[in-house]
C-alpha positions, 0 to 999 in steps of 0.5 A: 455504543452498538446495541444488541439489535444493531449487532443482530442486524449486522450478522445478517450481512457477513461481508459487511461485518467482516469489512467493518472488523478489518477496517478497525483492525487495520487501524488498531494494528497500525497504531499498536502493533501485533502484540499491543493490539487487543481483540476486546478493543477492536470489538468495542469499535465495531458493530459485532462481538469478540466471539464473531471476530474469532468466528470469522478470523480464527485468532488475533494472528489470523485477523492481523494477517487478513488486515495486512492482506487488505492493506496490500489489496487496496494498493494493488486494486488502485494500480489495477484501476489505472488502465495503463495499456492505452498510454505511451510507456513514459506516461504510463510509468509516470502514472504508476509513480504518481499513484504510488506516491499519492496512495502511500501519502493518503494511507499512512496505516499501510506504511505502519503495517509494512513497518510492523511486518519488517520488525517481524522479519516479514514472517507473516507476509511471507506466509501469505500466498494472497500477498505473494500473488497480488504483488506478482501482478504489480511486477508484471505491470511494470514489466509490460510498461518496460517492454513496451518502452524498449520496443518503441526505443524509448526505454533503455535495455536491461531494466529490472522491473523488481528494482524499478518497483523498489525504487518507486516504493522507496521514496513514496515509503520514506515520505511517510515513514520518516516524516516525523524525524525528517520534519524535526530535523529540517522543518515541515516545508516539504510536507505542506501541499506545495512541497508534496507536489514538488517532491512528487514531480521530482520523483516522477522526473527522476524515475523517467530520467533513469529509464529513458534512453539518452537519445530518446531524452534528447 
């Protein structure tokens, strides 16, 4: 239980308070959805009060939107840190694919938040200019890799970076979102460390095979 003294000390560091709230809120929304999450529960798990949550985020929908933005920011921030400009196109794309697979595997709350937002027909995501702007940069990065690969004669013409992003995301997302049902039907072999590394490599190989010119592959 957080004491009143601890709460007062945290109010002197508003950025830390907001980050603490967002971390807990992301966990609660991912577990319980928008309608099932209670601000009282979030407040009880943070070092601040219910009043301060409303002060910083307005209402529960405002907090949900900020938590959704924070979840997307984490993956886009990780992509930005990859520093791909100096790598050959195939290696750069392989690194993007590997990162996406690893990020989604390690951040199941992100997957759950996206699933929840799909239940709401992306209503709140579509209203967030922050998320829109972040995801534009992800497509730009893939477009740059595709363009370099085409200029070097390695990648085939006509690649669509949005479709490529969809294809990379699809397997990475399914790997987490459908693990319970897939495991119940087919067992857990694909989800131990060896199985995950195998699936990850097959995904990298498949994406590279899809974008590479046949003569370059030979």
